[in-house]
C-alpha positions as CSV (number, residue, x, y, z in Angstrom):
1,M,115.9,85.4,102.7
2,L,116.3,89.7,102.8
3,I,115.8,91.1,105.8
4,A,116.1,88.8,109.3
5,L,114.7,91.0,112.8
6,Q,116.1,88.9,115.5
7,D,115.1,89.2,119.0
8,I,114.6,92.9,118.8
9,T,113.4,95.3,121.9
10,F,112.6,98.9,121.0
11,E,111.7,101.3,123.5
12,F,110.4,105.2,123.4
13,G,111.7,106.4,127.0
14,A,110.4,104.2,129.3
15,R,107.7,102.8,127.1
16,V,108.5,99.7,125.9
17,I,107.1,99.0,122.2
18,L,108.4,96.1,121.0
19,E,110.3,93.2,123.3
20,N,112.1,89.8,122.0
21,S,110.5,90.1,118.6
22,S,111.5,88.3,115.3
23,W,110.4,88.5,112.2
24,H,111.8,87.0,108.6
25,I,111.1,88.7,105.6
26,N,111.5,87.0,101.8
27,S,111.5,87.8,98.5
28,G,108.0,87.7,96.9
29,D,106.2,88.1,100.6
30,R,103.2,90.4,100.4
31,V,102.7,91.5,104.0
32,G,100.0,93.3,106.2
33,L,101.2,94.8,108.8
34,I,98.5,95.7,111.2
35,G,97.5,96.2,114.9
36,L,95.6,99.1,116.6
37,N,96.8,102.5,116.3
38,G,99.7,103.9,118.9
39,T,100.9,99.7,118.5
40,G,104.2,100.6,116.9
41,K,103.2,99.9,113.1
42,S,104.7,102.8,111.4
43,T,108.0,102.6,114.0
44,L,108.8,98.9,113.2
45,L,108.8,100.2,109.6
46,R,111.4,102.8,110.3
47,I,113.8,100.3,112.3
48,I,113.4,98.0,109.2
49,N,114.5,100.9,107.2
50,G,117.4,102.0,109.6
51,E,115.7,105.5,111.0
52,Y,115.5,103.6,114.1
53,S,118.4,101.5,116.0
54,V,117.1,98.6,117.9
55,S,117.8,98.1,122.1
56,K,118.3,94.8,121.8
57,G,118.7,92.1,119.3
58,S,119.9,92.5,115.9
59,V,118.3,94.0,112.2
60,N,120.3,91.7,109.2
61,K,120.0,92.8,105.7
62,I,121.3,91.2,102.6
63,K,124.5,92.7,100.8
64,G,123.2,95.5,98.5
65,L,119.6,95.4,100.1
66,T,117.1,98.6,98.2
67,I,114.1,99.4,100.5
68,G,111.8,102.1,99.4
69,F,109.0,103.7,101.9
70,F,106.3,105.5,101.4
71,N,105.1,107.6,103.9
72,Q,104.0,111.2,104.9
73,D,107.5,112.5,105.7
74,L,107.6,112.7,101.8
75,L,105.4,115.8,101.3
76,S,108.5,117.4,102.0
77,F,109.3,117.4,98.7
78,E,109.3,120.4,96.8
79,T,110.3,120.9,92.7
80,D,108.9,123.0,90.2
81,E,110.0,120.4,87.3
82,S,106.8,118.7,85.4
83,I,105.2,115.2,87.8
84,L,106.9,113.0,84.5
85,K,110.7,114.3,85.3
86,V,109.9,113.7,88.9
87,G,108.6,110.2,88.1
88,M,111.6,109.2,85.9
89,T,113.9,110.5,89.1
90,A,113.4,106.8,89.3
91,F,116.0,106.2,86.8
92,A,118.6,108.8,88.3
93,A,121.7,106.6,86.5
94,A,119.8,106.7,82.8
95,V,118.8,110.4,82.7
96,K,122.6,111.0,83.6
97,L,123.3,108.7,81.2
98,E,121.3,110.4,78.6
99,K,123.2,113.9,79.6
100,E,126.3,112.4,78.8
101,L,125.2,110.9,75.4
102,E,123.6,114.3,74.2
103,A,127.4,115.8,75.1
104,L,128.9,113.0,73.1
105,T,126.9,113.3,70.2
106,K,127.6,117.4,70.3
107,R,131.0,116.5,69.8
108,L,130.9,113.8,67.6
109,E,129.7,116.2,65.0
110,T,133.2,117.7,64.9
111,D,135.5,114.9,65.9
112,E,134.7,111.3,64.8
113,S,138.2,109.3,66.2
114,E,138.0,105.9,66.8
115,A,138.2,106.1,70.6
116,L,135.1,108.6,70.9
117,L,132.9,106.3,68.9
118,L,134.1,103.4,70.6
119,E,133.6,105.3,74.1
120,Y,129.7,106.4,72.5
121,S,129.1,102.8,71.5
122,E,129.3,101.7,74.9
123,K,127.0,104.4,76.6
124,L,124.8,103.8,74.0
125,H,124.7,99.8,74.9
126,E,125.1,100.8,78.8
127,F,122.3,103.4,78.2
128,D,119.9,100.2,76.3
129,T,120.8,97.9,79.1
130,M,119.2,100.4,81.9
131,G,115.8,100.6,79.7
132,G,116.9,103.9,79.3
133,Y,115.0,103.8,75.7
134,T,111.3,102.9,77.7
135,M,111.9,104.9,81.2
136,E,109.7,107.6,79.9
137,H,107.1,105.5,78.7
138,K,106.9,103.3,81.7
139,T,107.1,106.5,83.8
140,A,104.0,108.4,82.0
141,Q,102.4,104.1,82.6
142,V,102.3,104.5,86.2
143,L,101.5,107.8,87.0
144,E,98.3,107.2,84.3
145,G,97.8,104.4,85.9
146,L,97.4,106.2,89.5
147,G,94.6,108.5,88.0
148,F,96.7,111.6,86.0
149,S,96.0,112.0,82.4
150,T,98.0,112.2,80.0
151,N,97.8,116.5,79.5
152,D,99.1,116.3,83.3
153,L,102.0,114.4,82.7
154,S,104.2,117.6,81.4
155,R,102.3,119.9,84.8
156,P,104.6,121.3,87.3
157,Y,104.6,119.3,90.5
158,S,103.9,122.2,92.7
159,E,100.6,122.9,90.9
160,F,99.3,119.5,92.8
161,S,97.6,119.3,96.1
162,G,98.7,116.9,98.7
163,G,96.8,113.9,98.0
164,W,97.8,113.7,93.9
165,R,101.4,114.7,95.3
166,M,101.8,111.5,97.3
167,R,100.2,109.9,94.2
168,V,103.3,110.9,91.8
169,L,105.8,109.9,95.3
170,L,103.9,106.7,95.0
171,A,104.8,106.3,91.3
172,R,108.3,107.3,91.7
173,L,109.3,104.9,94.4
174,I,107.4,102.0,92.3
175,L,109.6,102.4,89.0
176,Q,112.5,102.8,91.5
177,Q,111.4,98.8,92.1
178,P,113.2,98.0,95.1
179,D,113.9,95.0,97.1
180,V,111.8,95.9,99.9
181,L,108.3,98.0,99.4
182,M,106.9,99.3,102.2
183,L,104.3,101.2,101.9
184,D,102.2,103.3,105.3
185,E,98.5,103.7,104.1
186,P,98.9,103.7,100.6
187,T,95.0,104.2,99.6
188,N,94.8,107.1,101.5
189,H,95.6,109.1,98.7
190,L,93.7,107.0,95.8
191,D,90.9,106.4,94.3
192,L,88.8,103.3,93.8
193,P,89.9,103.0,89.7
194,S,94.1,103.5,91.1
195,I,93.4,101.3,94.3
196,E,92.6,98.4,91.8
197,W,95.6,99.7,89.4
198,L,97.8,99.1,92.7
199,E,96.5,95.9,93.4
200,K,97.2,94.6,90.0
201,Y,100.9,96.3,90.1
202,L,101.2,94.8,93.3
203,V,100.5,91.5,92.8
204,G,103.2,90.6,90.5
205,Y,105.9,92.4,92.7
206,N,109.0,90.8,91.9
207,G,110.3,91.9,96.0
208,A,108.7,92.1,99.1
209,V,106.1,94.1,100.0
210,I,105.1,95.3,103.2
211,I,101.9,97.4,103.5
212,V,100.0,99.1,106.5
213,S,96.6,100.0,105.7
214,H,93.3,100.5,107.4
215,D,91.2,99.7,103.9
216,R,90.9,95.2,104.9
217,Y,89.6,94.9,101.3
218,F,92.6,96.0,99.6
219,L,94.9,93.6,102.3
220,D,92.7,90.4,101.7
221,R,93.0,91.1,98.0
222,M,97.1,91.7,98.0
223,V,98.7,89.9,101.1
224,N,100.2,86.5,101.4
225,K,101.4,87.1,105.2
226,I,100.1,88.9,108.0
227,T,101.9,90.5,111.1
228,E,100.2,91.6,114.0
229,V,102.1,93.9,116.3
230,Y,100.2,92.7,119.6
231,Q,101.1,93.1,123.5
232,Q,104.5,94.4,122.5
233,E,105.4,91.1,120.1
234,L,104.7,90.5,116.6
235,H,102.5,87.6,115.9
236,H,103.1,86.1,112.3
237,Y,100.0,84.4,109.9
238,S,99.5,83.0,106.7
239,G,96.8,83.7,103.9
240,S,94.6,86.8,103.7
241,Y,93.4,89.2,106.2
242,E,90.6,86.9,106.3
243,D,92.6,83.9,107.0
244,Y,93.9,86.0,109.2
245,E,90.8,87.4,111.4
246,I,90.1,83.1,111.9
247,E,93.4,82.2,113.0
248,K,93.9,85.3,115.3
249,A,90.1,83.5,116.9
250,L,91.7,80.4,118.0
251,R,94.7,82.3,119.3
252,V,92.6,84.3,121.6
253,E,91.1,81.5,122.2
254,M,93.7,79.2,123.5
255,Q,95.4,82.1,125.3
256,T,92.2,82.9,126.9
257,R,91.8,79.0,128.2
258,A,95.7,79.2,129.0
259,F,95.5,82.1,131.0
260,E,92.3,80.7,132.7
261,N,94.0,77.4,133.7
262,Q,97.3,78.9,135.2
263,Q,95.4,81.7,137.2
264,E,93.3,78.9,139.2
265,Y,96.6,76.5,139.6
266,I,98.8,79.9,141.2
267,R,95.4,80.0,143.4
268,Q,95.5,76.6,144.4
269,Q,99.3,77.4,145.0
270,E,98.6,80.3,147.0
271,R,96.1,78.8,148.8
272,F,98.5,75.9,149.6
273,I,101.3,78.4,150.7
274,E,98.8,80.6,152.9
275,R,97.9,77.2,155.1
276,F,101.0,75.4,155.5
277,K,103.6,78.3,155.4
278,A,103.6,78.3,159.1
279,K,103.6,74.8,159.8
280,A,107.1,73.5,160.8
281,S,106.4,69.9,158.7
282,K,105.4,71.6,155.9
283,A,107.3,74.8,155.4
284,A,109.5,73.3,152.8
285,Q,107.1,72.3,150.7
286,A,105.4,75.8,151.2
287,Q,108.7,77.6,150.6
288,S,109.3,75.2,147.0
289,A,105.9,76.0,146.0
290,M,106.9,79.8,146.5
291,K,109.9,79.3,144.4
292,R,107.7,77.3,142.1
293,L,105.2,80.7,141.0
294,D,108.2,82.4,141.0
295,R,109.9,80.9,138.2
296,L,106.3,80.3,136.7
297,E,106.4,82.2,133.3
298,R,102.8,83.9,133.3
299,V,100.7,83.6,130.7
300,E,99.1,87.3,129.5
301,Q,95.3,87.5,129.4
302,A,94.2,87.9,125.5
303,D,93.3,91.2,124.7
304,G,90.2,90.7,123.5
305,G,90.3,94.2,121.0
306,P,88.3,97.1,122.0
307,S,84.9,96.7,123.6
308,K,81.7,96.1,121.3
309,I,80.0,99.8,122.2
310,R,76.8,99.7,120.1
311,I,76.3,102.6,118.0
312,N,72.8,103.8,117.9
313,F,70.9,106.1,115.6
314,N,68.0,107.7,117.3
315,V,65.1,109.0,114.3
316,D,63.6,111.3,115.2
317,R,60.9,111.6,112.8
318,Q,59.6,109.3,109.7
319,P,60.1,111.3,106.2
320,G,57.9,110.7,103.2
321,K,58.6,108.2,100.5
322,I,61.1,110.6,98.6
323,L,63.5,112.6,100.1
324,C,65.0,113.9,97.3
325,T,64.4,114.9,93.8
326,L,67.1,116.4,91.3
327,K,65.1,116.8,87.6
328,D,67.5,118.4,84.5
329,I,70.4,119.3,86.5
330,T,73.6,120.7,85.2
331,K,77.1,121.8,87.3
332,K,79.9,123.7,85.4
333,F,83.0,125.0,87.0
334,G,84.4,127.4,83.8
335,T,84.7,124.9,81.0
336,L,84.3,121.8,83.1
337,T,81.0,120.1,82.9
338,I,80.5,117.8,86.2
339,L,77.1,117.1,85.6
340,E,74.9,117.7,82.3
341,H,70.9,117.5,82.2
342,T,71.0,114.4,84.6
343,G,68.5,113.4,87.4
344,A,68.1,111.2,90.2
345,E,65.7,110.3,92.9
346,I,66.3,109.6,96.5
347,N,63.9,107.0,98.5
348,R,63.3,106.1,102.1
349,G,65.6,103.3,102.8
350,D,67.9,104.1,100.6
351,K,71.4,103.5,101.3
352,I,73.5,104.7,98.3
353,A,77.2,104.5,97.3
354,L,78.4,107.6,94.9
355,I,81.6,105.7,93.6
356,G,84.2,106.4,90.5
357,A,87.3,108.4,89.8
358,N,88.8,111.7,91.9
359,G,87.5,114.5,90.0
360,K,84.2,113.2,88.5
361,G,82.4,115.6,90.6
362,K,81.0,113.1,93.4
363,S,81.5,115.6,96.4
364,T,80.0,118.3,94.4
365,L,76.7,115.9,94.1
366,L,76.5,115.8,97.0
367,R,76.6,119.1,98.2
368,V,73.6,119.5,95.4
369,I,71.9,117.0,97.0
370,A,72.7,119.1,100.6
371,G,71.6,122.3,98.8
372,T,74.9,124.0,99.1
373,E,76.3,123.8,96.0
374,P,74.3,126.6,93.0
375,F,73.8,124.6,90.3
376,E,71.2,124.8,87.2
377,G,68.0,123.0,87.2
378,E,65.7,121.3,90.2
379,R,66.4,120.4,93.2
380,I,62.8,119.2,95.4
381,P,63.2,118.4,98.7
382,G,60.9,115.8,100.4
383,H,58.7,116.0,103.5
384,N,59.5,115.5,107.0
385,V,63.3,115.2,105.5
386,V,66.0,116.0,108.5
387,T,69.7,115.9,107.0
388,S,72.9,115.6,108.8
389,F,75.9,116.1,106.0
390,Y,79.8,115.0,107.3
391,A,82.2,116.5,104.9
392,Q,85.6,117.8,105.7
393,H,84.5,121.1,105.2
394,Q,82.3,120.9,108.3
395,L,85.2,120.7,111.0
396,E,84.7,124.8,110.6
397,S,81.8,124.3,112.2
398,L,83.4,123.1,115.5
399,T,83.6,125.3,118.7
400,L,87.1,125.5,118.9
401,D,87.5,126.5,123.1
402,Y,84.7,123.8,123.6
403,E,86.1,120.8,124.8
404,I,85.7,117.1,122.5
405,I,82.4,115.9,125.5
406,E,81.4,119.5,125.8
407,E,81.2,119.5,121.5
408,L,79.1,116.6,121.4
409,K,76.8,117.5,124.7
410,S,75.6,120.8,122.7
411,C,73.9,118.9,119.9
412,G,71.0,118.1,122.0
413,S,70.8,114.5,121.4
414,G,69.9,114.1,125.3
415,R,72.5,111.1,125.3
416,S,74.3,110.7,129.0
417,E,77.7,111.6,129.1
418,Q,78.7,108.1,129.9
419,E,77.0,106.9,126.2
420,L,78.6,109.9,124.4
421,R,82.3,108.7,126.2
422,G,81.4,105.1,124.9
423,L,80.8,106.8,121.7
424,L,84.0,108.9,121.4
425,G,85.9,105.5,122.4
426,C,84.5,104.4,118.9
427,F,86.5,107.1,117.5
428,L,89.9,106.6,119.2
429,F,88.9,109.5,122.3
430,S,89.8,107.2,125.5
431,G,90.0,108.5,129.3
432,D,91.0,112.3,129.4
433,D,91.5,112.6,125.9
434,V,87.5,113.5,125.8
435,F,88.4,116.8,128.0
436,K,90.8,117.6,125.3
437,K,90.7,121.0,123.7
438,I,89.1,121.5,120.0
439,R,91.5,124.3,119.2
440,I,94.4,121.5,119.7
441,L,93.1,118.6,117.8
442,S,94.9,117.6,115.0
443,G,92.9,117.9,111.6
444,G,91.8,114.3,111.6
445,E,90.7,113.9,115.4
446,K,88.6,117.0,114.4
447,A,87.2,115.2,111.6
448,R,86.7,112.1,114.1
449,V,84.7,114.6,116.5
450,A,82.8,115.9,113.6
451,L,81.6,112.2,112.4
452,A,80.6,111.6,115.9
453,K,78.3,114.6,116.0
454,T,76.7,113.4,112.5
455,I,76.0,109.9,114.3
456,I,74.7,111.2,117.7
457,S,72.1,113.6,115.6
458,Q,68.4,112.3,115.0
459,A,68.4,113.0,111.2
460,N,66.8,111.0,109.1
461,F,68.9,111.6,106.3
462,L,72.3,111.2,106.5
463,M,75.1,112.2,103.6
464,L,78.6,110.5,104.2
465,D,81.8,112.3,102.6
466,E,85.0,110.0,103.2
467,P,83.8,109.3,106.7
468,T,86.3,106.2,107.7
469,N,89.6,108.6,106.2
470,H,90.7,109.1,109.7
471,L,89.5,105.5,111.6
472,D,90.7,102.3,112.5
473,M,89.6,99.3,111.3
474,N,88.1,98.2,114.7
475,S,86.2,101.6,114.4
476,V,85.1,101.4,110.6
477,Q,83.4,98.2,111.8
478,M,81.6,99.8,114.2
479,L,80.5,102.5,111.8
480,I,79.2,99.8,109.4
481,D,76.9,97.8,112.0
482,A,76.0,101.1,113.0
483,L,74.5,102.1,110.0
484,D,73.3,98.4,109.1
485,K,71.0,99.5,111.9
486,Y,70.2,102.8,111.2
487,E,66.7,103.1,110.2
488,G,66.8,106.3,108.1
489,S,68.4,106.7,104.2
490,L,72.1,108.3,103.5
491,V,74.4,109.3,100.3
492,L,77.9,108.5,101.1
493,V,81.3,109.2,99.3
494,S,84.3,106.5,99.9
495,H,87.0,105.0,98.9
496,D,86.9,102.2,101.2
497,R,85.6,99.3,99.0
498,Y,85.1,97.1,102.1
499,F,82.8,100.0,103.8
500,V,80.7,100.4,100.8
501,A,80.4,96.7,99.8
502,N,79.0,96.1,103.6
503,T,76.9,99.5,104.1
504,A,75.0,100.3,100.1
505,N,71.9,98.9,98.7
506,K,72.5,101.1,95.6
507,I,75.2,102.3,93.5
508,W,75.5,105.6,91.6
509,E,78.1,106.4,89.5
510,I,78.7,110.0,87.3
511,V,79.3,108.7,83.4
512,D,79.8,111.4,81.4
513,G,77.7,114.3,83.4
514,E,74.9,111.7,83.7
515,I,74.0,109.9,87.1
516,K,73.9,106.2,86.0
517,E,71.9,104.3,88.8
518,F,72.5,100.5,89.8
519,K,70.3,98.9,92.3
520,G,72.0,96.4,94.3
521,S,75.2,95.8,96.4
522,Y,78.7,96.7,95.8
523,A,79.3,93.3,94.8
524,E,76.4,92.8,92.5
525,W,77.9,95.9,91.0
526,E,81.6,94.4,90.4
527,E,80.1,91.5,88.8
528,F,78.2,93.4,86.4
529,K,81.4,95.6,85.5
530,K,83.1,92.7,84.9
531,R,80.5,91.6,82.7
532,Q,79.7,94.5,80.6
533,A,83.7,94.9,80.5
534,A,84.4,91.5,79.2
535,A,81.9,91.8,76.5
536,M,82.8,94.8,75.2
537,A,86.2,93.2,75.0
538,P,87.1,91.9,71.8
539,G,88.3,94.3,69.2
540,K,87.9,97.2,71.6
541,P,90.3,99.8,70.6
542,D,92.8,101.0,73.2
543,K,91.8,105.3,73.1
544,K,94.0,106.0,75.9
545,E,96.6,108.2,75.3
546,K,99.9,107.1,76.2
547,A,103.1,108.8,76.3
548,A,105.5,108.1,73.8
549,P,108.7,107.1,75.3
550,V,112.2,108.9,74.9
551,A,113.8,109.0,71.8
552,A,117.4,107.7,71.7
553,P,120.3,109.7,71.5
554,K,121.0,109.6,67.2
555,P,124.7,109.3,66.3
556,P,125.8,112.1,63.8
557,V,124.7,111.6,59.9
558,S,127.2,112.1,57.0
559,N,125.8,114.4,53.9
560,D,125.4,111.6,51.6
561,Q,122.9,110.3,54.3
562,K,121.4,113.4,54.9
563,K,120.4,113.8,50.5
564,E,119.4,110.1,50.9
565,I,116.7,110.8,54.0
566,L,115.6,113.7,52.2
567,Q,115.0,111.6,49.2
568,Q,113.0,109.2,50.6
569,Q,111.2,111.6,52.5
570,K,109.9,112.8,49.4
571,Q,109.1,110.1,48.0
572,F,107.5,109.0,51.2
573,Q,104.9,111.9,50.6
574,Q,104.2,110.9,47.3
575,L,103.3,107.7,47.7
576,E,101.2,108.9,50.4
577,N,99.3,111.2,48.2
578,Q,98.9,108.5,45.4
579,L,97.9,106.2,47.9
580,A,94.8,108.4,49.0
581,T,93.8,109.1,45.6
582,L,94.0,105.5,44.5
583,N,91.9,104.6,47.7
584,A,89.1,107.8,46.8
585,K,89.4,106.5,42.7
586,K,88.4,102.5,43.9
587,E,85.6,103.5,46.6
588,Q,83.9,106.1,43.6
589,L,84.5,102.8,41.2
590,G,82.9,100.2,43.9
591,N,80.1,102.5,44.3
592,E,79.1,102.6,41.0
593,L,79.9,98.5,40.4
594,A,77.3,98.5,43.6
595,N,74.5,100.4,41.6
596,P,72.2,97.7,39.7
597,A,71.1,100.2,37.2
598,I,74.7,99.7,35.6
599,Y,74.0,96.3,34.7
600,A,71.7,97.5,32.7
601,D,74.1,98.7,30.1
602,K,76.7,95.6,29.2
603,Q,79.5,98.1,27.7
604,K,79.1,101.2,30.8
605,Y,80.1,97.8,33.1
606,K,83.0,96.3,31.8
607,E,84.9,99.9,31.0
608,V,83.9,100.1,35.2
609,E,84.6,96.3,36.1
610,A,88.2,97.2,34.3
611,A,88.9,100.8,35.7
612,F,88.1,98.7,39.3
613,N,90.9,96.0,38.6
614,K,93.4,98.4,37.2
615,V,93.2,100.6,40.6
616,N,93.2,97.4,42.3
617,K,96.8,96.6,40.7
618,E,98.1,100.3,40.9
619,L,97.3,100.2,44.9
620,E,99.0,96.7,45.3
621,V,101.9,98.4,43.6
622,A,102.3,101.5,45.5
623,N,101.7,99.8,48.8
624,K,104.7,97.5,48.5
625,Q,106.5,100.8,47.1
626,Y,105.2,102.8,50.4
627,E,106.4,99.8,52.7
628,Q,110.0,99.4,50.6
629,V,110.2,103.3,51.6
630,F,109.7,103.6,55.0
631,E,111.7,100.4,55.8
632,R,114.4,102.3,54.4
633,L,113.2,105.7,56.6
634,V,113.4,103.2,59.9
635,E,116.8,101.8,58.9
636,L,118.0,105.5,58.5
637,G,116.3,106.2,61.6
638,E,114.0,108.9,60.6
639,A,110.7,107.3,60.3
């Protein structure tokens, strides 16, 4: 066991977040930490991390335990160093030792004393043990897994946006390999290929992993336990998120029955007390009944979660069969080509998910479809199409002096205030929240208001750019249910695979500047991609450029060694030239032997055949010499 939370209670002022809750975390646990927004998930992570102290109970950790905590607060980190250097700070001890070895190497040029050579040898062994020779390669591997190109590795950290910076910091945390890795919404900053890479990495992680995420697809694939913050307590479940949902439903049902049975018992006892408390013959029994009720441990009423409010779209008019046609579209940003001579067609009833890695042009294509992005080619809008476009930049169109409820009323949807308040509840605005001014809302809250406005529009064609970014699981599910009943068409961009899998009937992917369409669900597309990858796997070269591992500091070289290195390098170059000449000659003679006309001249055929055999023997000798010289250069450390 790595961590034991025993009967802990934690309060913020008068508000109780956790009460008498326990949790044991073991090596190999991959836990999904879930709960409604505001129930205290992030607070619990900070308790484990030692940032907050509990008012009651104990938090026990094994000696020397290391904890890595990935969260939004990390964005305060600033540096102009390359992202490779930032990632390599995970190997702080090895980096420090590397600098010491470099200093020792310089000293050995003038001082070859036995003591100094021994110190150098010991530090070299320690550097090897720490993984110093592979730290640069490992860092590059993790950064590339999280979506960076090889060329990005040398770019300064300060050049990247917030989402990409979070990837760098996630890479650094992964490379540190703490005993307990705590990740607060890690998929918010990743595209699909990066999420899939992270899943593969975390499945084999040696320590414990605790994940807070609204991405249920990620949780289903990742976790082997669920811990839920529910009614100020921690409830533990074994298995995936899907297993949790089944067991949770049973628990709620059992709690509901227990609550109802207890309420009936309480009502019976209260009737008995009320009836007989004034009668002398029954007063003692009534008093005993009152004491029993006072001592009774009350069963709390089960919280079935947020009410299932139905979101309904009102489609104002029916569009034509084709909503939009793109012909010979080209879109470039300077030297970067996003789309090149490509086209597509959106038909009535299409629910298209536009997926792929960040930087491939998904949002750009959405704007091209909407007609708000300049491009080369032709965009033909369909008949009777009424479009509503949700994207982050739409937040600018919100009226800052309006209250949230006023903003929705201004859309002219004709819905009652009760209906609008019900819809806002789906987007996490409850009670008096609906009277908040738009200007005081956070970026995430504004995004939810803009999405609610999109939902109540009477459009028959929706374009949604990352609509689930600021929603919890229940709100995502409500949006899925609404889009499932939506009679119009839509194109959406999302990295939430559960959302995509439950909304889309077509998949679009931008590949080498072309729009590739797959007619089918996300699950079918995934299966298709797996079959495609399996078919291409045998003998497929690995084209991905990888950063070379850091070179080890070298011991000083004597004058005799320097002379030999120069001789071997010269011979190596000569042999390379000789091999190139012989291979060219062999190819020429082989072509002559392959010509049927040569067999008409018996003498000529014998001469060419003899020359071919001679070249083969010379190649055999030259290859052996080449290998010997190469091996010697390796021994001398110069290959």
